[in-house]
C-alpha positions as a printed NumPy array, in Angstrom:
array([[  0.005,  -0.008,   0.021],
       [  2.917,   2.356,   0.512],
       [  6.451,   3.138,  -0.5  ],
       [  7.581,   3.449,   3.116],
       [ 11.208,   2.438,   2.676],
       [ 11.783,   5.157,   0.064],
       [ 10.14 ,   7.773,   2.253],
       [ 12.153,   6.775,   5.316],
       [ 15.351,   6.966,   3.194],
       [ 14.453,  10.431,   1.878],
       [ 13.687,  11.698,   5.386],
       [ 17.   ,  10.211,   6.575],
       [ 18.794,  12.2  ,   3.822],
       [ 17.402,  15.289,   5.514],
       [ 18.976,  14.211,   8.824],
       [ 15.677,  13.154,  10.425],
       [ 14.087,   9.866,  11.366],
       [ 10.625,   8.644,  10.375],
       [  8.801,   5.973,  12.351],
       [  6.24 ,   3.711,  10.753],
       [  2.917,   3.997,  12.578],
       [  1.093,   0.67 ,  12.69 ],
       [ -1.335,   1.357,  15.566],
       [ -3.845,   4.068,  16.44 ],
       [ -1.741,   4.871,  19.494],
       [  1.33 ,   5.612,  17.333],
       [ -0.681,   7.883,  15.101],
       [ -1.998,   9.662,  18.219],
       [  1.596,  10.428,  19.284],
       [  2.763,  11.652,  15.89 ],
       [  3.765,  15.295,  15.424],
       [  3.722,  15.021,  11.601],
       [  2.173,  12.339,   9.382],
       [  2.972,  11.177,   5.853],
       [  0.323,   9.1  ,   4.119],
       [  2.067,   7.346,   1.227],
       [  0.369,   5.249,  -1.308],
       [  0.888,   2.886,  -4.15 ],
       [ -2.017,   0.712,  -5.171],
       [ -5.825,   0.724,  -5.395],
       [ -8.005,   3.245,  -3.592],
       [-10.6  ,   0.865,  -2.172],
       [ -8.065,  -1.692,  -1.019],
       [ -6.011,   0.984,   0.725],
       [ -9.116,   2.403,   2.466],
       [-10.208,  -1.051,   3.642],
       [ -6.717,  -1.823,   5.003],
       [ -6.651,   1.479,   6.905],
       [-10.064,   0.712,   8.412],
       [ -9.14 ,  -2.91 ,   9.289],
       [ -5.935,  -1.752,  11.014],
       [ -7.703,   0.937,  13.09 ],
       [ -5.621,   3.646,  11.436],
       [ -8.48 ,   5.249,   9.457],
       [-10.223,   6.725,  12.52 ],
       [ -6.916,   7.645,  14.19 ],
       [ -5.763,   9.556,  11.139],
       [ -9.077,  11.407,  10.853],
       [ -8.913,  12.325,  14.535],
       [ -5.333,  13.551,  14.223],
       [ -6.028,  15.685,  11.178],
       [ -9.48 ,  17.067,  12.009],
       [ -9.378,  17.499,  15.819],
       [ -5.666,  17.982,  16.59 ],
       [ -4.666,  19.636,  13.265],
       [ -1.563,  17.431,  12.903],
       [  0.204,  18.323,   9.618],
       [ -0.142,  15.507,   7.109],
       [  1.349,  14.991,   3.636],
       [ -0.462,  12.671,   1.215],
       [  1.6  ,  11.245,  -1.629],
       [ -0.087,   9.866,  -4.798],
       [ -2.657,   7.373,  -3.523],
       [ -2.292,   8.982,  -0.053],
       [ -3.413,  12.304,  -1.641],
       [ -6.368,  10.506,  -3.283],
       [ -7.489,   9.063,   0.026],
       [ -7.597,  12.645,   1.416],
       [-10.317,  13.573,  -1.086],
       [-14.114,  13.267,  -0.958],
       [-14.15 ,  10.233,  -3.232],
       [-12.685,   8.34 ,  -6.153],
       [-13.856,   6.792,  -9.39 ],
       [-11.485,   3.957,  -8.545],
       [-14.003,   1.684,  -6.879],
       [-16.463,   4.549,  -6.283],
       [-15.289,   4.852,  -2.687],
       [-15.492,   7.782,  -0.333],
       [-12.237,   9.173,   1.149],
       [-11.449,  11.187,   4.233],
       [-12.873,  14.377,   2.684],
       [-10.051,  16.606,   3.916],
       [ -9.909,  18.03 ,   0.39 ],
       [-13.17 ,  18.888,  -1.401],
       [-12.141,  17.151,  -4.595],
       [-12.848,  14.005,  -6.503],
       [-10.364,  11.588,  -7.997],
       [-10.776,  10.567, -11.641],
       [ -8.95 ,   8.321, -14.077],
       [ -6.438,   9.924, -16.463],
       [ -7.915,  10.25 , -19.956],
       [ -5.753,   9.406, -22.946],
       [ -7.697,  11.978, -25.024],
       [ -6.715,  13.174, -28.477],
       [ -3.014,  13.271, -27.574],
       [ -3.08 ,   9.508, -26.906],
       [ -0.894,   9.858, -23.798],
       [  0.113,   6.766, -21.913],
       [ -1.945,   5.674, -18.934],
       [ -0.609,   5.08 , -16.358],
       [  1.587,   8.17 , -16.348],
       [  4.985,   6.904, -15.251],
       [  7.633,   9.548, -15.931],
       [  9.444,  12.636, -14.795],
       [  7.309,  15.651, -15.53 ],
       [  7.247,  19.394, -14.933],
       [  5.606,  21.144, -12.002],
       [  3.97 ,  24.326, -13.232],
       [  4.093,  26.243,  -9.948],
       [  1.133,  28.625,  -9.535],
       [  1.691,  29.42 ,  -5.843],
       [  4.48 ,  28.267,  -3.609],
       [  2.579,  28.068,  -0.348],
       [  4.488,  26.263,   2.405],
       [  5.013,  23.049,   0.511],
       [  6.71 ,  24.322,  -2.661],
       [  8.796,  27.131,  -1.196],
       [ 12.128,  27.127,  -3.083],
       [ 10.861,  25.085,  -6.08 ],
       [ 10.879,  27.127,  -9.254],
       [  8.306,  26.504, -11.938],
       [  9.722,  23.934, -14.309],
       [ 11.084,  21.765, -11.487],
       [ 10.374,  18.119, -12.145],
       [  8.755,  15.452, -10.057],
       [  8.511,  11.715, -10.568],
       [  4.97 ,  10.5  , -11.311],
       [  3.497,   6.969, -11.258],
       [ -0.321,   7.137, -11.383],
       [ -3.491,   6.47 , -13.393],
       [ -5.796,   8.768, -11.383],
       [ -5.635,  12.449, -10.384],
       [ -7.57 ,  15.136,  -8.532],
       [-10.332,  17.049, -10.273],
       [-12.869,  19.702,  -9.203],
       [-10.774,  20.929,  -6.237],
       [-12.528,  23.602,  -4.18 ],
       [-11.521,  25.243,  -0.908],
       [ -7.843,  24.345,  -1.252],
       [ -4.842,  26.011,  -2.859],
       [ -3.591,  24.337,  -6.011],
       [  0.122,  24.999,  -5.763],
       [  1.171,  23.355,  -9.017],
       [ -0.267,  21.608, -12.029],
       [  1.318,  19.147, -14.415],
       [  0.537,  18.464, -18.063],
       [  0.038,  14.931, -19.353],
       [ -2.362,  15.365, -22.282],
       [ -4.083,  18.026, -20.2  ],
       [ -3.288,  19.76 , -16.91 ],
       [ -4.181,  18.348, -13.516],
       [ -3.327,  19.424,  -9.933],
       [  0.023,  18.008,  -8.772],
       [  0.462,  19.779,  -5.43 ],
       [ -2.252,  21.122,  -3.129],
       [ -2.578,  22.38 ,   0.426],
       [ -5.259,  23.425,   2.831],
       [ -4.42 ,  24.321,   6.413],
       [ -2.549,  21.394,   7.901],
       [ -3.268,  19.084,   4.933],
       [ -0.778,  18.843,   2.044],
       [ -0.661,  16.596,  -0.964],
       [  1.445,  15.769,  -4.044],
       [  0.44 ,  13.696,  -7.027],
       [  4.17 ,  13.153,  -7.7  ],
       [  6.45 ,  11.147,  -5.414],
       [  8.797,  13.522,  -3.563],
       [ 10.705,  10.568,  -2.129],
       [ 11.714,   9.65 ,  -5.7  ],
       [ 12.056,  13.185,  -7.103],
       [ 15.706,  14.033,  -6.323],
       [ 16.481,  17.525,  -4.998],
       [ 13.015,  18.855,  -5.805],
       [ 11.499,  16.119,  -3.68 ],
       [ 13.886,  16.696,  -0.804],
       [ 12.926,  20.449,  -0.822],
       [  9.225,  19.463,  -0.636],
       [  9.812,  17.011,   2.193],
       [ 11.977,  19.567,   4.073],
       [  9.243,  22.211,   3.685],
       [  6.593,  19.819,   4.95 ],
       [  8.664,  18.699,   7.953],
       [  9.331,  22.325,   8.834],
       [  5.638,  23.326,   8.551]])
């Protein structure tokens, strides 16, 4: 469900240590949370519920305002819902998740590549990342119809979609900062300093 080893390695490159939370009690003690994700939306949601982490994460984010960074599928889980299995998410972002469309440009789906971040606003998360910085993407779904949140960057793959968003203590990237070289380290550093 997650790319935890890569995230822990990236955080270690910043001189910090990340613990893996496997219980509600560990989530309750966390000062910052990263919700990674690789896989299918419905399966991830059901695993979070079965492990007791779903309610603990919602409590941490909504009641205690713990900063959280959602990466790829983790970002999708933060939204109101997804076409992928027609499941509801946490609803921290008022957005829906839809499948990438190949469209007239006949782009590849899934989108697995380095691609540009067209920075619209830096916010906290993208401070120090100039427009044109690249992130590493590996996804077949993306956010659409985002309201009430700041879209920090978009990325073009046949058409433009949000690739970095933030709202209060909730941050998300469609790209994988843990696999995005220096740009990714800047994003992780900014999140961990938020």
